[in-house]
The first five atom37 places (N, CA, C, CB, O) and aatype in JSON, in Angstrom:
{
  "aatype": [12, 16, 1, 8, 6, 15, 1, 5, 0, 0, 13, 4, 10, 10, 13, 6, 11, 16, 13, 16, 2, 12, 3, 9, 3, 6, 9, 9, 5, 7, 0, 16, 6, 16, 1, 3, 10, 5, 19, 2, 3, 13, 16, 10, 11, 10, 0, 11, 7, 16, 19, 6, 8, 12, 6, 6, 9, 3, 5, 5, 9, 6, 0, 11, 10, 11, 2, 17, 11, 10, 15, 1, 9, 15, 11, 19, 15, 10, 15, 9, 10, 1, 12, 0, 0, 18, 6, 12, 5, 18, 9, 3, 3, 19, 14, 19, 2, 19, 16, 9, 2, 6, 0, 19, 6, 10, 15, 11, 5, 18, 0, 15, 6, 3, 6, 18, 0, 13, 19, 2, 7, 19, 10, 7, 0, 9, 0, 2, 6, 10, 2, 14, 0, 11, 11, 11],
  "atom_mask": [
    [1, 1, 1, 1, 1],
    [1, 1, 1, 1, 1],
    [1, 1, 1, 1, 1],
    [1, 1, 1, 1, 1],
    [1, 1, 1, 1, 1],
    [1, 1, 1, 1, 1],
    [1, 1, 1, 1, 1],
    [1, 1, 1, 1, 1],
    [1, 1, 1, 1, 1],
    [1, 1, 1, 1, 1],
    [1, 1, 1, 1, 1],
    [1, 1, 1, 1, 1],
    [1, 1, 1, 1, 1],
    [1, 1, 1, 1, 1],
    [1, 1, 1, 1, 1],
    [1, 1, 1, 1, 1],
    [1, 1, 1, 1, 1],
    [1, 1, 1, 1, 1],
    [1, 1, 1, 1, 1],
    [1, 1, 1, 1, 1],
    [1, 1, 1, 1, 1],
    [1, 1, 1, 1, 1],
    [1, 1, 1, 1, 1],
    [1, 1, 1, 1, 1],
    [1, 1, 1, 1, 1],
    [1, 1, 1, 1, 1],
    [1, 1, 1, 1, 1],
    [1, 1, 1, 1, 1],
    [1, 1, 1, 1, 1],
    [1, 1, 1, 0, 1],
    [1, 1, 1, 1, 1],
    [1, 1, 1, 1, 1],
    [1, 1, 1, 1, 1],
    [1, 1, 1, 1, 1],
    [1, 1, 1, 1, 1],
    [1, 1, 1, 1, 1],
    [1, 1, 1, 1, 1],
    [1, 1, 1, 1, 1],
    [1, 1, 1, 1, 1],
    [1, 1, 1, 1, 1],
    [1, 1, 1, 1, 1],
    [1, 1, 1, 1, 1],
    [1, 1, 1, 1, 1],
    [1, 1, 1, 1, 1],
    [1, 1, 1, 1, 1],
    [1, 1, 1, 1, 1],
    [1, 1, 1, 1, 1],
    [1, 1, 1, 1, 1],
    [1, 1, 1, 0, 1],
    [1, 1, 1, 1, 1],
    [1, 1, 1, 1, 1],
    [1, 1, 1, 1, 1],
    [1, 1, 1, 1, 1],
    [1, 1, 1, 1, 1],
    [1, 1, 1, 1, 1],
    [1, 1, 1, 1, 1],
    [1, 1, 1, 1, 1],
    [1, 1, 1, 1, 1],
    [1, 1, 1, 1, 1],
    [1, 1, 1, 1, 1],
    [1, 1, 1, 1, 1],
    [1, 1, 1, 1, 1],
    [1, 1, 1, 1, 1],
    [1, 1, 1, 1, 1],
    [1, 1, 1, 1, 1],
    [1, 1, 1, 1, 1],
    [1, 1, 1, 1, 1],
    [1, 1, 1, 1, 1],
    [1, 1, 1, 1, 1],
    [1, 1, 1, 1, 1],
    [1, 1, 1, 1, 1],
    [1, 1, 1, 1, 1],
    [1, 1, 1, 1, 1],
    [1, 1, 1, 1, 1],
    [1, 1, 1, 1, 1],
    [1, 1, 1, 1, 1],
    [1, 1, 1, 1, 1],
    [1, 1, 1, 1, 1],
    [1, 1, 1, 1, 1],
    [1, 1, 1, 1, 1],
    [1, 1, 1, 1, 1],
    [1, 1, 1, 1, 1],
    [1, 1, 1, 1, 1],
    [1, 1, 1, 1, 1],
    [1, 1, 1, 1, 1],
    [1, 1, 1, 1, 1],
    [1, 1, 1, 1, 1],
    [1, 1, 1, 1, 1],
    [1, 1, 1, 1, 1],
    [1, 1, 1, 1, 1],
    [1, 1, 1, 1, 1],
    [1, 1, 1, 1, 1],
    [1, 1, 1, 1, 1],
    [1, 1, 1, 1, 1],
    [1, 1, 1, 1, 1],
    [1, 1, 1, 1, 1],
    [1, 1, 1, 1, 1],
    [1, 1, 1, 1, 1],
    [1, 1, 1, 1, 1],
    [1, 1, 1, 1, 1],
    [1, 1, 1, 1, 1],
    [1, 1, 1, 1, 1],
    [1, 1, 1, 1, 1],
    [1, 1, 1, 1, 1],
    [1, 1, 1, 1, 1],
    [1, 1, 1, 1, 1],
    [1, 1, 1, 1, 1],
    [1, 1, 1, 1, 1],
    [1, 1, 1, 1, 1],
    [1, 1, 1, 1, 1],
    [1, 1, 1, 1, 1],
    [1, 1, 1, 1, 1],
    [1, 1, 1, 1, 1],
    [1, 1, 1, 1, 1],
    [1, 1, 1, 1, 1],
    [1, 1, 1, 1, 1],
    [1, 1, 1, 1, 1],
    [1, 1, 1, 1, 1],
    [1, 1, 1, 1, 1],
    [1, 1, 1, 1, 1],
    [1, 1, 1, 0, 1],
    [1, 1, 1, 1, 1],
    [1, 1, 1, 1, 1],
    [1, 1, 1, 0, 1],
    [1, 1, 1, 1, 1],
    [1, 1, 1, 1, 1],
    [1, 1, 1, 1, 1],
    [1, 1, 1, 1, 1],
    [1, 1, 1, 1, 1],
    [1, 1, 1, 1, 1],
    [1, 1, 1, 1, 1],
    [1, 1, 1, 1, 1],
    [1, 1, 1, 1, 1],
    [1, 1, 1, 1, 1],
    [1, 1, 1, 1, 1],
    [1, 1, 1, 1, 1]
  ],
  "atom_positions": [
    [[-74.31, 38.73, 17.23], [-74.03, 37.79, 18.29], [-73.91, 38.57, 19.61], [-72.73, 36.96, 17.99], [-73.13, 39.52, 19.7]],
    [[-74.66, 38.18, 20.62], [-74.6, 38.86, 21.91], [-73.35, 38.43, 22.68], [-75.88, 38.56, 22.74], [-72.7, 37.44, 22.33]],
    [[-73.02, 39.17, 23.69], [-71.86, 38.78, 24.52], [-72.13, 37.44, 25.21], [-71.55, 39.88, 25.59], [-71.21, 36.64, 25.39]],
    [[-73.37, 37.19, 25.59], [-73.7, 35.91, 26.2], [-73.43, 34.77, 25.22], [-75.18, 35.89, 26.67], [-72.85, 33.75, 25.58]],
    [[-73.85, 34.94, 23.99], [-73.59, 33.92, 22.96], [-72.11, 33.77, 22.69], [-74.32, 34.28, 21.67], [-71.62, 32.67, 22.45]],
    [[-71.39, 34.88, 22.74], [-69.93, 34.83, 22.57], [-69.28, 34.04, 23.69], [-69.35, 36.25, 22.52], [-68.35, 33.26, 23.46]],
    [[-69.76, 34.24, 24.92], [-69.22, 33.49, 26.05], [-69.54, 31.99, 25.92], [-69.8, 34.03, 27.38], [-68.7, 31.14, 26.23]],
    [[-70.74, 31.68, 25.46], [-71.1, 30.28, 25.25], [-70.16, 29.63, 24.24], [-72.56, 30.16, 24.78], [-69.7, 28.51, 24.45]],
    [[-69.89, 30.32, 23.16], [-68.99, 29.79, 22.13], [-67.58, 29.63, 22.68], [-68.98, 30.71, 20.9], [-66.93, 28.61, 22.44]],
    [[-67.11, 30.62, 23.41], [-65.76, 30.53, 24.0], [-65.7, 29.39, 25.01], [-65.36, 31.86, 24.69], [-64.71, 28.66, 25.06]],
    [[-66.75, 29.23, 25.8], [-66.81, 28.11, 26.75], [-66.68, 26.78, 26.01], [-68.12, 28.14, 27.56], [-65.92, 25.91, 26.43]],
    [[-67.41, 26.61, 24.91], [-67.34, 25.36, 24.15], [-65.93, 25.09, 23.66], [-68.31, 25.4, 22.95], [-65.45, 23.96, 23.71]],
    [[-65.26, 26.12, 23.19], [-63.88, 25.97, 22.72], [-62.94, 25.6, 23.86], [-63.39, 27.27, 22.05], [-62.1, 24.71, 23.71]],
    [[-63.1, 26.26, 24.99], [-62.23, 25.98, 26.14], [-62.54, 24.61, 26.74], [-62.41, 27.07, 27.22], [-61.63, 23.92, 27.21]],
    [[-63.8, 24.22, 26.72], [-64.17, 22.89, 27.2], [-63.49, 21.84, 26.33], [-65.7, 22.71, 27.2], [-62.93, 20.87, 26.85]],
    [[-63.54, 22.02, 25.03], [-62.87, 21.08, 24.13], [-61.36, 21.06, 24.39], [-63.15, 21.46, 22.66], [-60.73, 20.0, 24.31]],
    [[-60.8, 22.2, 24.7], [-59.36, 22.29, 24.97], [-58.96, 21.43, 26.18], [-58.95, 23.76, 25.23], [-57.83, 20.96, 26.24]],
    [[-59.86, 21.21, 27.12], [-59.53, 20.4, 28.3], [-59.32, 18.93, 27.95], [-60.63, 20.52, 29.35], [-58.77, 18.18, 28.75]],
    [[-59.74, 18.52, 26.77], [-59.63, 17.12, 26.35], [-58.5, 16.87, 25.36], [-60.92, 16.67, 25.75], [-58.26, 15.72, 24.99]],
    [[-57.83, 17.9, 24.92], [-56.85, 17.73, 23.86], [-55.65, 18.65, 24.05], [-57.49, 18.0, 22.5], [-55.73, 19.65, 24.76]],
    [[-54.57, 18.3, 23.44], [-53.38, 19.16, 23.43], [-53.32, 20.02, 22.18], [-52.1, 18.31, 23.54], [-52.32, 20.68, 21.91]],
    [[-54.39, 20.0, 21.42], [-54.43, 20.81, 20.19], [-54.3, 22.29, 20.53], [-55.73, 20.55, 19.41], [-54.7, 22.74, 21.6]],
    [[-53.73, 23.02, 19.6], [-53.64, 24.46, 19.7], [-55.05, 25.05, 19.62], [-52.72, 25.04, 18.58], [-55.9, 24.52, 18.91]],
    [[-55.29, 26.13, 20.33], [-56.63, 26.73, 20.35], [-57.07, 27.17, 18.96], [-56.65, 27.93, 21.31], [-58.26, 27.12, 18.64]],
    [[-56.12, 27.6, 18.12], [-56.49, 27.99, 16.76], [-57.0, 26.79, 15.96], [-55.29, 28.61, 16.05], [-57.92, 26.94, 15.15]],
    [[-56.41, 25.63, 16.16], [-56.88, 24.41, 15.49], [-58.28, 24.03, 15.98], [-55.9, 23.25, 15.74], [-59.13, 23.62, 15.19]],
    [[-58.5, 24.18, 17.27], [-59.83, 23.88, 17.84], [-60.87, 24.84, 17.25], [-59.8, 23.99, 19.39], [-61.96, 24.42, 16.88]],
    [[-60.52, 26.1, 17.17], [-61.44, 27.1, 16.62], [-61.74, 26.78, 15.16], [-60.84, 28.53, 16.74], [-62.9, 26.8, 14.74]],
    [[-60.72, 26.47, 14.4], [-60.92, 26.16, 12.98], [-61.82, 24.93, 12.82], [-59.57, 25.91, 12.29], [-62.76, 24.94, 12.03]],
    [[-61.54, 23.89, 13.58], [-62.35, 22.68, 13.5], [-63.8, 22.94, 13.9], [0.0, 0.0, 0.0], [-64.72, 22.43, 13.27]],
    [[-63.98, 23.72, 14.95], [-65.34, 23.98, 15.45], [-66.14, 24.83, 14.46], [-65.28, 24.68, 16.8], [-67.34, 24.61, 14.29]],
    [[-65.5, 25.77, 13.83], [-66.23, 26.63, 12.89], [-66.51, 25.9, 11.58], [-65.44, 27.89, 12.61], [-67.52, 26.18, 10.93]],
    [[-65.64, 24.98, 11.2], [-65.84, 24.25, 9.93], [-66.78, 23.06, 10.08], [-64.5, 23.77, 9.4], [-67.65, 22.85, 9.23]],
    [[-66.63, 22.3, 11.15], [-67.4, 21.06, 11.26], [-68.68, 21.2, 12.07], [-66.56, 19.99, 11.88], [-69.64, 20.46, 11.85]],
    [[-68.71, 22.14, 12.99], [-69.92, 22.29, 13.83], [-70.63, 23.61, 13.58], [-69.55, 22.18, 15.3], [-71.62, 23.91, 14.23]],
    [[-70.13, 24.37, 12.66], [-70.7, 25.69, 12.35], [-70.79, 26.59, 13.58], [-72.08, 25.52, 11.75], [-71.72, 27.38, 13.71]],
    [[-69.82, 26.46, 14.47], [-69.77, 27.32, 15.65], [-69.51, 28.75, 15.2], [-68.68, 26.84, 16.65], [-68.58, 29.0, 14.43]],
    [[-70.32, 29.66, 15.68], [-70.16, 31.07, 15.35], [-69.18, 31.71, 16.33], [-71.52, 31.8, 15.36], [-69.31, 31.53, 17.54]],
    [[-68.22, 32.45, 15.81], [-67.28, 33.16, 16.67], [-67.18, 34.6, 16.2], [-65.88, 32.48, 16.66], [-67.34, 34.91, 15.02]],
    [[-66.92, 35.48, 17.15], [-66.66, 36.88, 16.84], [-65.4, 37.3, 17.59], [-67.89, 37.79, 17.23], [-64.74, 36.47, 18.21]],
    [[-65.08, 38.57, 17.54], [-63.85, 39.05, 18.18], [-63.84, 38.79, 19.68], [-63.65, 40.53, 17.91], [-62.8, 38.45, 20.25]],
    [[-65.0, 38.96, 20.33], [-65.06, 38.74, 21.78], [-64.85, 37.27, 22.11], [-66.42, 39.22, 22.33], [-64.15, 36.94, 23.08]],
    [[-65.43, 36.38, 21.33], [-65.23, 34.95, 21.52], [-63.75, 34.6, 21.4], [-66.06, 34.13, 20.49], [-63.2, 33.9, 22.24]],
    [[-63.12, 35.1, 20.35], [-61.7, 34.81, 20.11], [-60.83, 35.37, 21.23], [-61.25, 35.39, 18.77], [-59.88, 34.73, 21.68]],
    [[-61.16, 36.58, 21.67], [-60.39, 37.21, 22.76], [-60.5, 36.37, 24.04], [-60.9, 38.65, 23.02], [-59.49, 36.14, 24.71]],
    [[-61.69, 35.92, 24.37], [-61.89, 35.09, 25.56], [-61.15, 33.76, 25.45], [-63.37, 34.84, 25.79], [-60.42, 33.38, 26.37]],
    [[-61.34, 33.06, 24.35], [-60.74, 31.73, 24.2], [-59.21, 31.81, 24.14], [-61.27, 31.06, 22.93], [-58.53, 31.1, 24.88]],
    [[-58.69, 32.66, 23.28], [-57.24, 32.74, 23.13], [-56.57, 33.34, 24.36], [-56.88, 33.57, 21.91], [-55.51, 32.88, 24.78]],
    [[-57.19, 34.35, 24.95], [-56.62, 34.98, 26.15], [-56.61, 34.03, 27.33], [0.0, 0.0, 0.0], [-55.64, 34.0, 28.09]],
    [[-57.66, 33.25, 27.48], [-57.72, 32.28, 28.57], [-56.62, 31.25, 28.43], [-59.1, 31.59, 28.61], [-55.93, 30.93, 29.4]],
    [[-56.43, 30.74, 27.22], [-55.38, 29.75, 26.99], [-54.0, 30.36, 27.23], [-55.48, 29.18, 25.56], [-53.13, 29.73, 27.82]],
    [[-53.82, 31.58, 26.77], [-52.53, 32.26, 26.93], [-52.16, 32.44, 28.4], [-52.57, 33.63, 26.24], [-50.98, 32.37, 28.76]],
    [[-53.14, 32.67, 29.26], [-52.9, 32.93, 30.68], [-53.31, 31.76, 31.57], [-53.64, 34.18, 31.12], [-53.47, 31.93, 32.78]],
    [[-53.48, 30.58, 31.0], [-54.06, 29.45, 31.72], [-53.25, 29.04, 32.95], [-54.2, 28.28, 30.79], [-53.82, 28.75, 34.0]],
    [[-51.95, 29.01, 32.84], [-51.14, 28.58, 33.99], [-51.35, 29.52, 35.18], [-49.64, 28.54, 33.6], [-51.55, 29.07, 36.3]],
    [[-51.29, 30.8, 34.92], [-51.51, 31.8, 35.97], [-52.93, 31.71, 36.54], [-51.25, 33.22, 35.42], [-53.12, 31.77, 37.75]],
    [[-53.91, 31.56, 35.66], [-55.31, 31.45, 36.08], [-55.53, 30.2, 36.92], [-56.25, 31.44, 34.86], [-56.2, 30.25, 37.95]],
    [[-54.96, 29.08, 36.49], [-55.1, 27.84, 37.25], [-54.52, 27.98, 38.66], [-54.42, 26.68, 36.52], [-55.07, 27.45, 39.62]],
    [[-53.41, 28.69, 38.78], [-52.82, 28.92, 40.11], [-53.76, 29.75, 40.98], [-51.45, 29.62, 39.98], [-53.91, 29.48, 42.17]],
    [[-54.38, 30.76, 40.39], [-55.33, 31.59, 41.13], [-56.54, 30.79, 41.59], [-55.78, 32.78, 40.28], [-56.99, 30.91, 42.73]],
    [[-57.05, 29.97, 40.7], [-58.22, 29.14, 41.05], [-57.84, 28.17, 42.15], [-58.74, 28.37, 39.81], [-58.56, 28.05, 43.14]],
    [[-56.73, 27.48, 41.97], [-56.32, 26.48, 42.96], [-56.07, 27.1, 44.33], [-55.06, 25.75, 42.48], [-56.31, 26.47, 45.36]],
    [[-55.59, 28.33, 44.35], [-55.36, 29.02, 45.62], [-56.67, 29.27, 46.39], [-54.64, 30.34, 45.38], [-56.65, 29.45, 47.61]],
    [[-57.78, 29.28, 45.68], [-59.08, 29.53, 46.32], [-59.8, 28.25, 46.73], [-59.97, 30.32, 45.37], [-60.85, 28.3, 47.37]],
    [[-59.25, 27.11, 46.37], [-59.87, 25.83, 46.7], [-59.41, 25.39, 48.09], [-59.52, 24.76, 45.64], [-58.22, 25.36, 48.38]],
    [[-60.34, 25.05, 48.91], [-60.0, 24.58, 50.25], [-60.05, 23.06, 50.25], [-60.97, 25.17, 51.33], [-61.1, 22.45, 50.03]],
    [[-58.91, 22.45, 50.51], [-58.78, 20.99, 50.54], [-59.19, 20.33, 49.23], [-59.62, 20.44, 51.66], [-59.66, 19.19, 49.23]],
    [[-59.01, 21.02, 48.14], [-59.32, 20.48, 46.82], [-58.13, 20.73, 45.9], [-60.62, 21.11, 46.24], [-57.31, 21.61, 46.15]],
    [[-58.07, 19.97, 44.85], [-57.1, 20.17, 43.78], [-57.86, 20.53, 42.51], [-56.21, 18.91, 43.57], [-59.04, 20.2, 42.36]],
    [[-57.2, 21.18, 41.62], [-57.79, 21.55, 40.34], [-58.33, 20.34, 39.6], [-56.77, 22.28, 39.48], [-59.36, 20.41, 38.92]],
    [[-57.65, 19.22, 39.74], [-58.04, 18.0, 39.03], [-59.39, 17.45, 39.5], [-56.96, 16.95, 39.21], [-59.99, 16.62, 38.8]],
    [[-59.87, 17.88, 40.65], [-61.17, 17.4, 41.16], [-62.35, 18.2, 40.6], [-61.18, 17.47, 42.67], [-63.5, 17.77, 40.73]],
    [[-62.08, 19.33, 40.0], [-63.15, 20.17, 39.45], [-63.61, 19.57, 38.12], [-62.67, 21.65, 39.27], [-62.79, 19.14, 37.32]],
    [[-64.9, 19.55, 37.9], [-65.4, 19.05, 36.62], [-64.84, 19.89, 35.48], [-66.96, 19.06, 36.59], [-64.55, 21.08, 35.66]],
    [[-64.69, 19.29, 34.34], [-64.15, 20.01, 33.18], [-65.06, 21.16, 32.76], [-63.94, 19.04, 32.02], [-64.58, 22.17, 32.25]],
    [[-66.35, 21.0, 32.97], [-67.29, 22.08, 32.66], [-67.02, 23.28, 33.57], [-68.75, 21.6, 32.82], [-66.82, 24.39, 33.09]],
    [[-67.0, 23.04, 34.87], [-66.78, 24.14, 35.81], [-65.4, 24.75, 35.65], [-66.97, 23.66, 37.25], [-65.24, 25.96, 35.73]],
    [[-64.41, 23.91, 35.42], [-63.05, 24.42, 35.23], [-62.97, 25.33, 34.02], [-62.06, 23.27, 35.09], [-62.33, 26.38, 34.07]],
    [[-63.61, 24.95, 32.94], [-63.61, 25.78, 31.73], [-64.29, 27.12, 31.99], [-64.31, 25.05, 30.57], [-63.81, 28.17, 31.55]],
    [[-65.39, 27.09, 32.7], [-66.13, 28.32, 33.03], [-65.29, 29.19, 33.98], [-67.5, 27.98, 33.68], [-65.2, 30.4, 33.77]],
    [[-64.7, 28.59, 34.99], [-63.87, 29.34, 35.93], [-62.69, 30.0, 35.23], [-63.36, 28.43, 37.05], [-62.4, 31.18, 35.46]],
    [[-62.02, 29.26, 34.38], [-60.87, 29.81, 33.67], [-61.28, 31.02, 32.82], [-60.22, 28.74, 32.77], [-60.63, 32.06, 32.86]],
    [[-62.34, 30.85, 32.06], [-62.78, 31.92, 31.17], [-63.2, 33.17, 31.97], [-63.95, 31.44, 30.3], [-62.84, 34.29, 31.61]],
    [[-63.95, 32.97, 33.04], [-64.41, 34.1, 33.84], [-63.24, 34.78, 34.57], [-65.46, 33.62, 34.87], [-63.2, 36.01, 34.66]],
    [[-62.29, 33.99, 35.07], [-61.12, 34.58, 35.73], [-60.34, 35.43, 34.74], [-60.22, 33.48, 36.34], [-59.87, 36.52, 35.07]],
    [[-60.19, 34.94, 33.52], [-59.52, 35.73, 32.49], [-60.29, 37.02, 32.23], [-59.37, 34.91, 31.18], [-59.71, 38.11, 32.21]],
    [[-61.59, 36.9, 32.02], [-62.41, 38.06, 31.7], [-62.34, 39.11, 32.81], [-63.86, 37.64, 31.46], [-62.23, 40.31, 32.53]],
    [[-62.42, 38.67, 34.06], [-62.39, 39.62, 35.19], [-61.09, 40.4, 35.23], [-62.6, 38.88, 36.51], [-61.07, 41.57, 35.61]],
    [[-60.0, 39.76, 34.85], [-58.69, 40.38, 35.0], [-58.18, 41.11, 33.77], [-57.71, 39.35, 35.39], [-57.39, 42.04, 33.89]],
    [[-58.61, 40.69, 32.59], [-57.99, 41.21, 31.38], [-58.92, 41.93, 30.42], [-57.35, 40.1, 30.66], [-58.46, 42.5, 29.44]],
    [[-60.2, 41.92, 30.68], [-61.13, 42.64, 29.81], [-61.75, 43.76, 30.63], [-62.24, 41.68, 29.24], [-62.54, 43.54, 31.54]],
    [[-61.36, 44.97, 30.28], [-61.68, 46.13, 31.12], [-63.1, 46.66, 30.97], [-60.73, 47.21, 30.81], [-63.59, 47.34, 31.87]],
    [[-63.76, 46.38, 29.87], [-65.07, 47.0, 29.66], [-66.24, 46.15, 30.17], [-65.26, 47.27, 28.21], [-67.4, 46.45, 29.87]],
    [[-65.94, 45.11, 30.96], [-67.01, 44.28, 31.53], [-66.89, 44.32, 33.06], [-66.92, 42.79, 31.0], [-65.85, 43.94, 33.6]],
    [[-67.91, 44.78, 33.75], [-67.85, 44.79, 35.22], [-67.74, 43.37, 35.77], [-69.1, 45.48, 35.79], [-68.29, 42.42, 35.21]],
    [[-67.03, 43.23, 36.87], [-66.79, 41.93, 37.48], [-68.1, 41.22, 37.81], [-65.95, 42.08, 38.73], [-68.22, 40.02, 37.6]],
    [[-69.07, 41.96, 38.34], [-70.34, 41.31, 38.71], [-71.06, 40.75, 37.48], [-71.25, 42.3, 39.43], [-71.77, 39.75, 37.6]],
    [[-70.9, 41.37, 36.33], [-71.49, 40.84, 35.09], [-70.8, 39.54, 34.7], [-71.39, 41.88, 33.94], [-71.46, 38.57, 34.33]],
    [[-69.48, 39.53, 34.79], [-68.71, 38.33, 34.46], [-69.12, 37.17, 35.36], [-67.2, 38.6, 34.59], [-69.35, 36.06, 34.88]],
    [[-69.21, 37.43, 36.65], [-69.59, 36.36, 37.59], [-71.0, 35.87, 37.3], [-69.48, 36.86, 39.05], [-71.25, 34.67, 37.29]],
    [[-71.92, 36.79, 37.07], [-73.3, 36.4, 36.76], [-73.37, 35.55, 35.5], [-74.19, 37.65, 36.6], [-74.08, 34.54, 35.46]],
    [[-72.63, 35.92, 34.48], [-72.61, 35.15, 33.24], [-72.04, 33.75, 33.48], [-71.79, 35.88, 32.16], [-72.55, 32.77, 32.94]],
    [[-70.99, 33.67, 34.29], [-70.38, 32.36, 34.6], [-71.37, 31.48, 35.36], [-69.09, 32.56, 35.43], [-71.47, 30.29, 35.09]],
    [[-72.08, 32.06, 36.3], [-73.09, 31.31, 37.06], [-74.19, 30.8, 36.12], [-73.7, 32.19, 38.18], [-74.63, 29.66, 36.24]],
    [[-74.62, 31.65, 35.19], [-75.65, 31.22, 34.24], [-75.15, 30.09, 33.34], [-76.1, 32.42, 33.37], [-75.9, 29.15, 33.06]],
    [[-73.91, 30.16, 32.89], [-73.34, 29.07, 32.1], [-73.27, 27.79, 32.93], [-71.92, 29.45, 31.59], [-73.53, 26.7, 32.42]],
    [[-72.93, 27.93, 34.22], [-72.88, 26.76, 35.1], [-74.26, 26.13, 35.26], [-72.32, 27.15, 36.47], [-74.39, 24.91, 35.24]],
    [[-75.26, 26.96, 35.42], [-76.63, 26.44, 35.55], [-77.05, 25.7, 34.29], [-77.61, 27.58, 35.86], [-77.8, 24.72, 34.35]],
    [[-76.57, 26.17, 33.15], [-76.96, 25.58, 31.87], [-76.18, 24.3, 31.55], [-76.77, 26.59, 30.76], [-76.74, 23.35, 31.01]],
    [[-74.88, 24.28, 31.87], [-74.03, 23.19, 31.4], [-73.49, 22.26, 32.48], [-72.89, 23.77, 30.66], [-73.12, 21.12, 32.18]],
    [[-73.43, 22.71, 33.72], [-72.82, 21.9, 34.78], [-73.91, 21.12, 35.53], [-72.03, 22.81, 35.77], [-75.1, 21.27, 35.27]],
    [[-73.46, 20.29, 36.46], [-74.42, 19.55, 37.27], [-75.11, 20.49, 38.25], [-73.73, 18.38, 38.02], [-74.74, 21.65, 38.38]],
    [[-76.1, 19.99, 38.93], [-77.08, 20.77, 39.67], [-76.55, 21.91, 40.54], [-77.84, 19.88, 40.51], [-77.01, 23.04, 40.41]],
    [[-75.6, 21.63, 41.42], [-75.19, 22.66, 42.38], [-73.83, 23.29, 42.09], [-75.16, 22.06, 43.75], [-73.3, 24.03, 42.92]],
    [[-73.27, 23.01, 40.94], [-71.94, 23.54, 40.64], [-71.93, 25.06, 40.51], [-71.42, 22.92, 39.37], [-70.89, 25.69, 40.7]],
    [[-73.06, 25.65, 40.18], [-73.1, 27.1, 40.02], [-72.7, 27.81, 41.32], [-74.49, 27.55, 39.58], [-72.08, 28.87, 41.28]],
    [[-73.06, 27.24, 42.46], [-72.7, 27.86, 43.75], [-71.19, 27.8, 43.96], [-73.45, 27.16, 44.92], [-70.58, 28.74, 44.47]],
    [[-70.6, 26.69, 43.58], [-69.14, 26.53, 43.67], [-68.45, 27.56, 42.77], [-68.72, 25.09, 43.27], [-67.51, 28.24, 43.19]],
    [[-68.91, 27.67, 41.53], [-68.34, 28.64, 40.58], [-68.47, 30.05, 41.13], [-69.04, 28.53, 39.2], [-67.52, 30.83, 41.08]],
    [[-69.63, 30.38, 41.66], [-69.86, 31.7, 42.23], [-68.89, 31.98, 43.38], [-71.32, 31.82, 42.72], [-68.33, 33.07, 43.47]],
    [[-68.7, 31.0, 44.25], [-67.82, 31.18, 45.4], [-66.36, 31.38, 45.01], [0.0, 0.0, 0.0], [-65.69, 32.26, 45.54]],
    [[-65.88, 30.58, 44.09], [-64.48, 30.7, 43.65], [-64.26, 32.03, 42.95], [-64.1, 29.53, 42.71], [-63.27, 32.72, 43.21]],
    [[-65.17, 32.4, 42.06], [-65.01, 33.67, 41.35], [-65.14, 34.86, 42.29], [-66.04, 33.78, 40.23], [-64.47, 35.88, 42.11]],
    [[-66.01, 34.75, 43.29], [-66.13, 35.82, 44.28], [-64.83, 36.0, 45.05], [0.0, 0.0, 0.0], [-64.44, 37.13, 45.34]],
    [[-64.18, 34.9, 45.38], [-62.9, 34.97, 46.1], [-61.81, 35.59, 45.22], [-62.46, 33.57, 46.56], [-60.99, 36.37, 45.71]],
    [[-61.81, 35.26, 43.94], [-60.84, 35.87, 43.02], [-61.14, 37.36, 42.87], [-60.87, 35.17, 41.64], [-60.23, 38.18, 42.86]],
    [[-62.41, 37.71, 42.75], [-62.82, 39.11, 42.58], [-62.4, 39.96, 43.77], [-64.32, 39.2, 42.39], [-62.08, 41.13, 43.61]],
    [[-62.41, 39.38, 44.97], [-62.02, 40.13, 46.16], [-60.58, 40.6, 46.12], [-62.24, 39.29, 47.39], [-60.21, 41.55, 46.83]],
    [[-59.76, 39.96, 45.31], [-58.35, 40.34, 45.21], [-58.07, 41.3, 44.06], [-57.51, 39.1, 45.05], [-56.93, 41.74, 43.89]],
    [[-59.07, 41.62, 43.27], [-58.87, 42.5, 42.13], [-58.74, 43.95, 42.57], [-60.0, 42.35, 41.14], [-59.16, 44.33, 43.66]],
    [[-58.16, 44.73, 41.71], [-58.07, 46.17, 41.9], [-59.49, 46.73, 42.07], [-57.35, 46.85, 40.69], [-60.37, 46.41, 41.28]],
    [[-59.72, 47.55, 43.09], [-61.07, 48.09, 43.32], [-61.66, 48.8, 42.11], [-61.06, 49.04, 44.48], [-62.88, 48.77, 41.92]],
    [[-60.85, 49.43, 41.28], [-61.36, 50.12, 40.1], [-61.96, 49.14, 39.11], [-60.25, 50.94, 39.43], [-62.89, 49.49, 38.38]],
    [[-61.45, 47.92, 39.04], [-61.94, 46.92, 38.1], [-63.28, 46.36, 38.53], [-60.94, 45.79, 37.96], [-64.05, 45.89, 37.68]],
    [[-63.58, 46.39, 39.81], [-64.81, 45.78, 40.33], [-66.06, 46.53, 39.9], [-64.75, 45.72, 41.83], [-67.16, 45.99, 40.01]],
    [[-65.92, 47.74, 39.44], [-67.11, 48.55, 39.1], [-67.64, 48.22, 37.75], [-66.79, 50.02, 39.16], [-68.63, 48.8, 37.31]]
  ]
}
């Protein structure tokens, strides 16, 4: 399973999480049993880590929104933003520009027409606040 496929799987899990109060482990179990969703360690790290840090991540995202609230963001874009913000901050072996590019590609695939530009802008603003060593 490639990292791109792992991100797609984690996105699906996080997207489902936006519709339910179920625990992420229950969502993972249901998805792997009923939909044959493939998961690996990277998928689990992204999904579980994003949920674990969701409150902090949501505050970071909302701080970058101009005259918008988190509730106005589509669930697709919000799921992608959350996952990418987590990855940029907590996964050290992935360069920030790779994370942003992957998020933009997921947006192009799953979100409406121009949402990828919005995702790119928000993640770029978050990336500007990261430790310079992490940006490489």
